[in-house]
N, C-alpha and C positions, 0 to 999 in steps of 0.2 A: 504494500500500500504506500509505503514511504517513497518508493521509486516512482510511483505514479503521481506523487504529490498530493495524495488524498488522505494521508494519515501520518502520524508521527513515526519516528524511527522505531523499529521493532526492538523490544526488550526481551531477551531470553528469560524464560521462567525462572531459572536459577539465579539470575541477576535482578529480578524484579523486586523493587522495594516500594514502600508506601510513597515516599517522596518522588521516586521515578515515575510511578503510575500517575500520581497527582500532576506532575509536570507534563506528561504525555496527554492526559485528558484536557488539561488547561490549554495546551497548544492546539489540540484538535477543535476545541470550542472557540478559541479566540482568533485563530489565524484565518482571516477572511479569504485569502487565496486558496488555502487548503479546503475550506468549506465550499467554495464555489466549484473547485475541481471535483470534490466528492459528490456534490449535487449533480453535476453533469454526468459523472460516471454512473451514478445511481439511475439516472434517466436512460442512459444507454443500456444498462443491464436490464432494466425493466422492459425496454422496448424489444429486446431480443427474444425470440422463441426459446423458452426454457432458460432464459438468462439468469433468473434468480436461483433456480435449481442448480444450474451449472456453477454459479458463484458460491453457493453453499457447499457444493462438492469440493471445490478448490480450497475453500477455507478449512473444511474438515480434513482434507488430505494434508494440508500444511500443519494442522494441529497434530495429526498422527505422526508426522515426521519429527515434530518438536518433542512430543511426550507420548510415545506409543503405549506406555504402560498405564496411563491414567484413564479413568472412566469419563465418558462424555455422552451427551445426548445427541442423537442424530435424527433429524426429521426433515421433511420436505413436503410440498403440496401432495395431498392424497396419501401420505405415508403415516404410519403409526410411529410414535416415539419409541426408540429402542435404546437400551443402555448397552454399550460395549465395554468390555474390560480387557 
């Protein structure tokens, strides 16, 4: 997301701190350029056939690479919520 200019720099889970998370959220909320780019990207994703489902799949795949041993909830349109371990 950072590379697209739509979100703050990624913080690896092992390096995530309260202050770091606060700074990232603050940046995402206050940076008008980032917010504009994120809104435009959201419109593009929403306009694509299955764009939201595809985006969720990419995010989930990224999370599995970052922390493959942790539980997470996976869902999409028309799908039931599943818990994977």
